[in-house]
Backbone bond lengths (Angstrom), bond angles and torsions (degrees), N, CA, C in turn:
res aa  C-N    CA-C-N  psi(-1)  N-CA   C-N-CA  omega(-1)  CA-C   N-CA-C  phi
1 M - - - 1.393 - - 1.595 110.49 -
2 K 1.261 113.46 -33.97 1.533 122.32 -177.12 1.568 106.11 -68.63
3 K 1.319 118.53 -35.88 1.483 121.22 175.20 1.600 112.41 -61.36
4 L 1.298 112.49 -43.30 1.377 116.85 -175.78 1.544 111.91 -76.27
5 E 1.396 117.89 -30.22 1.386 123.06 171.08 1.433 111.79 -63.98
6 E 1.370 121.25 -43.04 1.507 122.98 175.57 1.497 112.22 -61.30
7 K 1.361 119.84 -39.54 1.415 124.91 179.51 1.540 112.03 -64.64
8 I 1.377 113.62 -41.72 1.404 117.04 176.58 1.528 114.99 -71.91
9 K 1.185 116.81 -34.17 1.566 121.92 169.97 1.428 115.44 -59.35
10 Q 1.303 113.71 -44.87 1.512 121.36 173.28 1.487 116.13 -63.55
11 F 1.398 113.83 -42.78 1.511 119.01 173.15 1.562 113.02 -62.19
12 L 1.274 116.87 -40.13 1.418 121.61 176.51 1.548 107.52 -60.62
13 Q 1.243 112.82 -55.20 1.478 117.35 -176.86 1.696 116.07 -58.65
14 D 1.344 108.78 -38.85 1.411 109.74 -178.48 1.574 117.48 -86.62
15 K 1.335 114.28 -34.37 1.360 120.73 -169.27 1.607 114.88 -104.99
16 L 1.253 118.65 -42.08 1.399 124.96 -172.83 1.570 113.40 -96.91
17 L 1.304 117.81 -41.45 1.428 117.24 -174.43 1.463 113.40 -67.33
18 P 1.317 122.78 -35.25 1.464 122.84 174.15 1.470 114.28 -58.74
19 L 1.345 112.57 -35.51 1.567 114.92 178.44 1.529 112.23 -70.31
20 L 1.367 116.42 -39.03 1.341 122.79 -179.84 1.583 113.16 -68.37
21 Q 1.285 108.98 -42.57 1.607 114.94 -179.87 1.498 112.09 -60.91
22 I 1.305 122.69 -22.14 1.390 125.68 177.60 1.534 109.98 -54.27
23 D 1.358 116.40 -40.21 1.433 120.15 178.54 1.515 111.79 -103.60
24 G 1.313 120.95 20.98 1.403 122.33 179.70 1.533 116.90 79.75
25 G 1.390 115.96 13.82 1.468 118.02 176.93 1.428 116.21 -95.00
26 S 1.346 118.33 -179.42 1.439 124.13 177.75 1.546 106.85 -164.82
27 I 1.392 107.12 162.41 1.463 115.05 -175.81 1.582 105.33 -145.60
28 S 1.321 109.79 141.43 1.510 118.95 177.95 1.554 114.81 -135.83
29 L 1.343 115.32 143.13 1.471 118.27 175.23 1.497 112.34 -77.20
30 V 1.283 116.98 123.52 1.523 120.01 176.85 1.559 111.92 -89.56
31 E 1.295 117.84 -47.20 1.355 124.40 177.72 1.459 114.97 -173.90
32 I 1.401 115.42 164.96 1.489 121.57 169.83 1.581 99.09 -120.06
33 T 1.314 108.97 125.26 1.546 111.46 176.88 1.517 109.00 -83.56
34 K 1.294 111.63 168.81 1.514 121.90 -178.86 1.453 109.91 -63.65
35 D 1.301 122.40 -23.32 1.459 125.77 174.51 1.498 114.26 -92.79
36 S 1.279 117.23 22.30 1.565 122.85 175.93 1.491 117.25 68.80
37 V 1.279 115.55 26.07 1.466 117.79 178.03 1.581 109.87 -101.50
38 L 1.394 110.12 119.43 1.450 115.60 -178.45 1.493 107.68 -89.52
39 K 1.385 116.67 132.30 1.349 128.07 178.21 1.500 110.86 -105.29
40 L 1.312 118.43 119.29 1.438 119.19 177.63 1.564 112.94 -126.44
41 K 1.361 115.70 153.59 1.375 119.62 -179.20 1.579 112.93 -117.07
42 L 1.313 115.63 126.04 1.430 116.29 178.05 1.516 105.19 -88.17
43 E 1.363 115.47 147.38 1.490 114.95 -177.44 1.451 108.32 -144.47
44 G 1.356 124.13 178.24 1.363 127.42 -179.56 1.561 110.23 68.99
45 N 1.387 113.74 -144.78 1.395 121.18 177.63 1.537 118.18 -60.11
46 C 1.362 113.65 -12.84 1.416 112.81 -179.02 1.523 111.33 -71.72
47 I 1.394 115.84 -19.23 1.500 122.17 177.78 1.545 104.68 -72.17
48 G 1.232 119.25 119.26 1.483 120.73 173.71 1.530 109.90 94.19
49 C 1.233 117.62 -7.83 1.524 118.02 -179.12 1.394 112.72 -77.45
50 P 1.494 117.77 130.51 1.457 118.85 -174.72 1.506 109.31 -66.53
51 G 1.366 123.60 -24.65 1.431 128.85 -177.99 1.467 112.34 -77.14
52 A 1.313 120.88 -14.07 1.419 126.49 -171.31 1.619 113.71 -58.26
53 I 1.370 113.34 -27.33 1.454 117.30 175.36 1.506 115.42 -66.61
54 F 1.374 113.83 -28.15 1.450 120.85 177.43 1.454 108.06 -84.52
55 T 1.331 120.83 -34.15 1.437 125.83 174.23 1.387 111.60 -59.76
56 T 1.347 119.17 -49.34 1.588 122.96 -175.35 1.544 104.64 -62.88
57 K 1.303 121.94 -48.53 1.402 122.90 -179.34 1.570 113.48 -54.11
58 L 1.447 111.83 -45.65 1.499 115.74 -178.36 1.508 110.62 -67.40
59 I 1.341 117.26 -40.98 1.516 122.23 174.41 1.586 111.95 -56.56
60 E 1.339 114.34 -49.43 1.501 120.27 173.28 1.521 113.69 -51.20
61 T 1.324 114.26 -46.98 1.441 117.63 -174.56 1.602 108.03 -71.01
62 I 1.335 116.13 -41.65 1.454 118.82 177.00 1.496 115.14 -59.51
63 I 1.307 117.93 -43.93 1.415 125.48 -178.19 1.483 107.71 -68.16
64 K 1.353 122.58 -46.84 1.402 121.41 -178.58 1.535 111.22 -65.47
65 E 1.393 116.45 -31.28 1.510 114.42 -178.77 1.530 109.97 -75.39
66 N 1.383 115.77 -22.57 1.525 115.11 -177.77 1.471 115.95 -98.52
67 F 1.328 111.10 -18.47 1.558 114.37 -176.98 1.581 107.37 -131.67
68 K 1.223 115.23 90.97 1.454 122.08 -171.36 1.553 110.39 -63.49
69 E 1.439 115.04 -19.36 1.383 121.66 -173.78 1.553 110.01 -73.20
70 I 1.344 117.60 -19.64 1.482 123.44 -175.78 1.484 107.23 -86.24
71 R 1.284 112.25 124.24 1.538 122.13 -176.46 1.480 104.33 -87.76
72 E 1.258 124.18 -40.62 1.564 128.80 -166.98 1.552 108.50 -147.45
73 V 1.332 111.58 145.46 1.507 112.03 173.79 1.582 99.29 -124.51
74 K 1.450 112.70 134.89 1.278 124.43 178.81 1.535 114.89 -124.86
75 F 1.305 121.03 143.15 1.459 118.49 -176.99 1.600 104.85 -113.41
76 V 1.297 114.00 118.22 1.483 118.30 176.42 1.487 112.14 -91.93
77 G 1.370 111.09 150.89 1.517 117.17 -176.73 1.439 115.63 74.53
78 W 1.308 120.56 7.75 1.418 124.38 -175.07 1.472 109.47 -145.50
79 S 1.328 115.91 137.54 1.573 120.44 169.60 1.481 105.57 -146.23
80 P 1.299 113.90 158.64 1.490 121.28 177.27 1.476 110.10 -54.72
81 A 1.274 119.83 -33.35 1.442 126.34 -178.35 1.482 112.55 -60.44
82 K 1.305 114.94 -23.82 1.526 121.20 -172.29 1.518 109.07 -92.11
83 T 1.209 120.93 1.58 1.470 127.88 -179.30 1.576 110.91 -83.81
84 H 1.312 114.96 154.44 1.449 113.11 -177.73 1.606 109.46 -80.06
85 K 1.121 118.62 144.83 1.428 124.63 179.60 1.632 110.75 -80.27
86 I 1.338 113.47 135.50 1.486 115.18 176.74 1.461 109.48 -99.14
87 E 1.277 118.58 125.79 1.465 122.90 177.40 1.425 107.07 -99.90
88 L 1.331 113.39 144.27 1.456 123.34 -174.26 1.643 105.32 -114.31
């Protein structure tokens, strides 16, 4: 599991973090559970961003496509309810 964790950390660092940093966001790996659930934490401007719901879905898709061992992706410390509402 440590080897997979290192691969995912490197993937986050090389592929996803640069994209999030464009808008002042960040991401970190919290843990991979024994039942293959990857727990990630969004940070920086991702917190409270109305677009974060789309970002999380995209990240989940990318992770699952690149790491077949991961069964589920969860984001800790973040939920759609914590984002700002956009009024029209």
